[in-house]
N, C-alpha and C positions, 0 to 999 in steps of 0.2 A: 669138450666131451660131447659126443653126438647123442642125440635122443633117438630112441627107437620109436616106432609107431605106437606101441602099447604102453609106453612108460607114462605114468601119471604122477602128479604132485603139484605143489604150489611153488611159484617163483618167489624169490626174496622180496620183490616189489609188492606182490600181493600180501605177503605176511606183514610187511611194514605198514601197508595201508590199514590192515586190520588192527595192528597195534596202535596206530594213531587214532583210529575211531574209538577204540576202547579207552584210550587216554582222555579223549574229549568227553566221553560219557562220564568218566570218573570225575573230571573237573567240574562237570555240571552237578553231579549227584552229591558230592561231599559237602559243599556249602548248604545245599538244601537239607541234607540230613542234620547238619549242625544246627541250623535254624529251627528245625523241628524239635530237636532235643532241648533247645533253650526254651521254646514255647511250652513244652511238656513239663519242664522243671518249674517254670513260673506258675503254671496251672496247679501243679502238685503242691507247691509252696503256699499258694493262696488257699487251697483246700485245707491244708494243715492249719493255717492261720484262722480260718473260719471255725474249724473244730475247736481250737484252743479258745477262741472268742466265746463260743457256746459254753465251754466248760467254765470260763471266767464268770459268765452270767449265772450259771447254776451255783457256783461257789458263792457269789454275792447274794443270790436269792436265799440260800441256806443259812449263811452266816451273817449277812449284813456288812461284811468287810470286803475291802478290795484285795484281791489275790496279790501276793508279793513275789511268789516263787512258783514256777511251773512244777518242779519236781515234788515239792512238799504239799502245796495247797491244792493242786489240780489232780493229784494221783487218784483220789477216790472217784473222780468224775471221768477220767480217761485211763484205760489200761496202759500201763507203762508210759505215762506222760513224760517221764524224764528221758526217754529214749527217742522221742520224736525229734527229727532234725530236718533241715532243708535239704532237698535232693541235690543242690549245687555244692561244689567244693571250692575251698579257697586255694591259694597258690601252693600251699604245702600239701594239699590233697585231703584235708580234713573237711568234714561236712560243717556247714554253718549251723548254728543253733538258734533256738528261739528264746526270747526273754520277754518279760513284762515291763512296760514303762511305768512311770509313777501313777498313771491313771488306771493301771491294770490291763492295758490293751496289749495284746501280743504283737511283737515285732520280729522280723527276720534279721538275723545278724549279718546277712550278706550286703545289705544296703542297696541292692539292685532295685531300681524303681518298679520293675514289673512284678516284683515279689511282694509288694505292699498291697493291702486290700484297697479296692477302689472306694 
């Protein structure tokens, strides 16, 4: 097919180069985005643990007892304490939950090292 002088457009090679460049940019951006999400989830989990730890301290100051359950013992100190969950999800897609160990310290059920308080 002959081209006329005023015919404009892109060649298939130019389009392929653009597609390859977009693919490379996506290959760089997706891992960076996933790492950002993981850091954000760890920071949110640590924030939730600090809030629960403060509520445990308030419970101990008021009652002199160590809190045994988040839903029942800490509900007066945190609105909807029983609905607080870790922002990360398990393999089934359910959010990890928080619990209290024997000493009353809140722990994340995910077991991810970055989700523990330093």
